[in-house]
C-alpha positions in Angstrom: 128.8 85.7 69.4 129.3 84.2 71.8 128.0 81.1 72.5 124.3 79.8 73.6 122.8 76.8 74.7 118.7 77.3 75.1 116.8 74.7 77.9 113.6 73.9 79.6 113.6 75.3 82.4 109.8 74.8 83.6 106.8 75.9 81.8 106.5 79.3 80.2 111.0 79.4 80.9 113.7 78.7 79.7 117.5 78.9 79.8 120.6 80.2 77.8 124.4 79.2 78.4 126.8 82.1 76.8 130.2 80.4 76.4 132.4 84.0 76.3 135.1 83.1 74.1 138.8 83.4 76.4 139.6 86.4 74.7 137.6 87.8 76.0 139.0 88.2 80.1 135.7 88.8 82.3 136.4 91.6 83.3 134.9 93.1 80.1 131.9 92.1 79.7 131.7 92.3 83.8 132.4 95.0 84.8 135.1 95.7 87.1 133.7 94.8 90.5 131.1 93.2 88.2 129.6 96.1 87.5 127.5 95.8 84.1 126.8 92.6 85.7 124.6 94.6 87.2 123.6 97.2 85.1 122.2 94.3 83.7 120.5 91.9 86.3 118.7 95.9 87.5 117.0 95.4 83.2 115.7 91.9 83.1 114.5 91.5 87.3 113.0 88.7 86.7 115.7 86.3 84.5 118.4 84.8 87.1 121.2 85.3 85.3 124.2 83.3 87.1 128.0 83.7 85.8 129.9 79.7 86.4 134.1 80.5 84.6 133.4 81.9 81.9 130.1 80.1 81.0 127.1 83.2 82.2 123.9 81.0 82.6 119.8 83.3 82.1 116.6 81.7 83.1 113.5 83.2 82.9 111.0 84.2 80.4 111.8 83.3 77.2 111.3 86.7 75.7 113.0 88.1 78.6 116.7 85.0 77.7 116.4 86.2 74.6 116.7 89.9 75.1 119.9 89.1 77.3 121.5 86.1 74.6 121.5 89.3 71.7 122.8 91.2 74.2 125.5 90.0 75.4 125.9 89.0 71.9 126.1 92.5 71.6 128.6 93.1 72.9 130.4 90.0 71.8 131.1 92.4 69.2 131.5 95.8 70.3 134.4 94.0 72.5 135.8 92.5 69.9 136.6 95.6 68.0 138.8 96.5 71.1 136.5 99.1 72.6 135.7 98.8 76.6 132.3 98.4 76.9 130.8 100.7 79.7 127.3 100.4 81.8 125.6 103.6 80.2 126.7 101.7 76.7 125.1 98.8 78.3 122.1 100.9 79.3 122.0 102.1 76.4 122.4 98.4 74.3 119.3 97.5 76.5 117.0 100.6 76.2 118.2 99.9 71.5 117.5 96.6 72.2 114.1 96.9 73.8 112.9 99.7 70.7 113.7 97.0 68.8 111.3 94.4 71.0 108.5 96.4 71.1 108.7 98.0 67.8 109.8 101.9 68.2 113.0 101.0 67.0 115.4 100.6 63.6 115.9 96.4 63.2 118.2 97.3 61.1 120.4 98.8 63.3 122.0 97.7 65.5 123.3 98.5 69.6 127.2 97.3 67.7 127.1 99.8 64.9 125.8 102.1 66.1 128.5 102.2 69.4 131.1 101.6 67.7 131.3 104.1 64.7 133.4 106.5 64.6 134.2 109.6 63.2 136.8 111.5 65.0 140.3 110.4 67.4 142.3 112.9 68.5 145.0 112.4 71.1 143.9 109.1 72.7 140.0 109.7 72.6 137.5 108.8 70.4 134.7 110.5 68.8 130.6 108.3 68.7 127.7 108.2 68.3 126.2 106.7 71.3 122.4 106.5 71.0 120.1 105.3 67.9 118.8 108.5 67.3 123.0 110.3 67.4 123.9 108.0 64.7 121.5 108.9 62.5 122.3 112.6 63.0 126.0 111.6 62.1 124.7 110.0 59.4 122.7 113.0 57.9 125.3 115.3 58.1 127.4 112.7 55.9 124.4 111.8 53.3 122.5 115.9 53.3 123.7 119.5 52.6 121.8 120.9 55.2 120.3 119.5 58.3 118.4 120.5 61.2 119.7 119.2 64.2 117.1 119.7 67.8 117.2 118.2 71.0 117.7 119.0 74.3 120.8 120.0 76.7 122.9 117.4 76.3 122.7 115.0 73.0 125.6 116.0 72.1 123.9 118.0 68.8 127.0 120.4 69.1 129.5 118.2 69.7 129.0 116.3 67.0 128.3 118.6 64.7 132.2 119.8 65.5 133.4 116.7 65.7 131.5 115.7 61.9 133.8 119.2 60.6 137.4 118.8 62.3 136.7 114.7 59.9 135.7 117.1 56.8 138.5 119.8 57.4 141.4 116.6 58.2 140.2 114.4 55.5 139.8 117.7 52.5 136.7 117.5 52.0 136.3 120.9 52.7 138.9 123.7 53.1 137.7 125.4 56.5 135.3 125.8 59.1 132.8 128.7 60.0 130.8 128.7 63.8 128.9 130.6 64.4 125.9 131.6 67.1 123.7 134.4 67.7 124.7 136.7 70.6 121.4 136.7 72.1 121.5 137.2 75.9 123.0 141.0 74.7 120.0 141.1 72.1 123.7 141.6 69.5 123.5 144.8 70.9 126.7 144.2 72.1 127.8 148.1 72.6 127.0 148.4 76.3 129.0 145.1 77.0 133.3 146.8 78.1 135.7 145.6 76.5 137.3 145.3 72.4 134.1 144.2 70.1 136.5 140.5 70.9 136.1 139.8 74.3 132.1 141.3 74.5 131.6 138.5 72.0 134.0 135.5 73.2 131.3 134.3 76.1 129.1 133.6 73.8 131.4 131.9 71.2 133.2 130.4 74.1 131.1 127.0 74.3 132.5 126.3 70.4 136.0 127.1 71.6 135.9 124.7 74.2 135.2 121.8 71.8 137.6 123.2 69.5 140.3 122.4 72.0 138.7 119.0 72.6 138.8 117.7 69.0 142.1 119.5 67.3 146.0 119.9 69.1 145.4 123.0 71.7 148.5 125.1 69.4 146.9 124.6 66.3 144.3 126.5 66.8 145.6 130.1 67.0 147.1 129.3 63.6 144.4 127.9 62.3 142.1 131.2 63.6 144.6 133.1 62.0 144.9 131.4 58.7 141.1 131.8 58.5 140.9 127.8 58.4 139.1 128.0 61.7 136.0 131.3 61.7 133.9 131.6 64.8 131.7 134.6 64.9 128.8 135.8 65.5 126.1 135.4 63.7 125.3 139.0 62.9 129.0 138.2 61.1 127.5 136.3 57.9 125.1 138.9 56.0 126.1 139.3 52.7 128.6 136.9 52.9 128.8 133.6 50.1 130.2 130.4 52.1 132.1 128.3 49.6 134.1 124.6 50.0 132.9 124.9 53.9 131.7 123.3 56.6 129.2 125.6 58.5 127.7 124.8 61.9 124.9 127.8 63.4 124.6 126.9 67.4 122.0 127.7 69.4 119.9 128.5 66.1 116.8 128.4 69.1 117.6 132.7 69.2 117.1 132.8 65.5 114.4 135.2 64.3 113.2 134.2 61.5 114.7 136.4 59.2 118.0 135.7 60.7 117.6 132.4 59.9 116.2 132.7 56.2 119.6 135.4 55.8 122.0 132.7 57.5 120.4 129.5 55.1 121.0 131.7 52.2 124.7 132.2 52.0 125.2 128.5 51.7 127.8 128.3 48.3 129.1 126.0 46.3 130.3 122.3 48.2 129.8 123.7 51.4 127.6 122.0 54.4 125.1 124.0 57.0 124.5 121.7 59.8 122.3 124.4 62.7 121.8 122.8 66.2 119.4 124.2 68.5 117.4 123.5 71.7 113.2 124.8 70.8 112.6 124.3 73.9 115.8 127.4 75.9 114.5 130.6 73.4 116.1 133.8 75.2 114.0 135.7 72.0 112.4 138.4 73.7 108.7 138.4 73.9 107.2 137.8 71.3 109.6 137.1 68.6 108.9 134.2 67.2 111.6 131.6 67.1 113.6 130.9 63.0 114.4 127.0 64.2 110.6 126.8 64.9 108.9 128.4 61.6 112.2 126.9 59.5 110.5 123.5 59.9 107.4 124.1 58.6 109.2 125.8 55.7 111.4 123.4 54.4 109.9 120.1 55.6 109.6 117.6 52.8 112.8 119.9 50.5 115.6 117.7 49.2 118.6 117.7 51.0 117.8 118.9 53.8 117.1 116.8 56.5 115.6 117.5 59.7 117.0 115.4 62.9 115.0 115.4 66.6 116.9 114.2 69.9 115.2 113.7 72.9 116.0 113.1 76.8 116.2 109.9 75.8 119.8 111.2 74.4 121.5 112.8 76.8 124.8 112.0 77.6 125.5 114.4 80.2 125.0 112.7 84.0 122.2 111.1 84.1 120.0 113.6 85.8 120.3 116.2 83.2 117.2 113.5 81.3 114.9 113.5 84.2 115.4 117.1 84.3 114.0 117.7 81.1 111.3 115.3 81.8 110.2 117.0 84.7 110.1 119.9 83.0 108.5 118.7 80.2 106.0 116.8 82.7 105.1 120.2 84.3 104.5 121.7 81.0 102.5 119.3 80.0 100.6 119.2 83.2 99.7 122.9 82.2 98.0 122.6 79.1 95.9 119.8 80.7 94.6 122.9 82.7 94.6 125.2 80.7 97.5 127.2 81.2 100.1 128.0 78.4 103.3 127.1 78.8 106.4 129.1 77.5 106.5 128.4 73.3 109.0 125.7 72.7 108.2 123.3 75.6 106.9 119.5 74.9 106.6 116.2 76.9 108.6 112.8 77.1 108.1 109.7 79.3 109.0 109.0 82.9 112.7 107.2 82.5 112.7 103.9 84.9 113.5 103.7 88.2 116.5 101.8 89.3 116.2 99.0 90.6 118.5 96.6 92.6 120.6 93.4 91.5 121.3 89.7 92.2 124.3 88.3 93.6 126.9 87.1 91.0 127.4 83.0 91.5 
């Protein structure tokens, strides 16, 4: 924890001083070239933040100063684990703290708890949730047999599910991983495509292979697949099977029809876990076909041991522009609805992200 000494700075103003422990070099707190400090200053434009040696002071509105104090405390907790702070981590920490402050966030889940929850480590890289909703999604996978991860592109739905699957395999909680997707872009009628059956379905499953290569030694993947420990197959191959002692992931589930969704869910065997991911704003089904992912929430909502995790544009962990693009499309569709024009199936609205602000110089 930082050592904080609050003092009155004037009517309605307060000053708080934080002493950074000598075990943490100031560059880890402020960032290279003060990059982290600039993020904090941009987020608190009405607060004067100054640095002298290993002491940081913040002067401004009492509520904002208290948030800055909490932010530095959370940053210290993260740094104590040996994990570095990044600009993205600071921005997400501020967002979580503001959500707690205005009553829209969980008071019992702190930024440090979210950012330090390790799922899987491989070749010096650790996979962790980066947002509160991602943490709740990961926790739901631990505590439920069937979990739906629903949200826009880039929110980590599939990637985190894959990491949990590999973790379960390595911990011997399951004996195999089964990854599947519907090959809807070809209508699951692959005969007109050139090549062998494997060559025909490979493009639809390639994203799953790519994620596996991030999480396992690439040399071990062919061996695990040859032994049946890891299976990657189109959804049509699941019909008629009972899947025991397995971690099963259905990706791109928005492109299943209701019959396929029911077929897949009823493949669940003993000692198995299912994670179903999809983005209801990107449905590629032929016109008039209802998405099984859209329907299943109405059917299974409230069923014991089934959980629905909703991710939003604020959980996008790709380039910041991806979240803004998702928001822009949702605002457009919302405007079309208000104008009396129905948007494409699955579109929703979300608030506009904050614009970038300027920063103060470090003293």
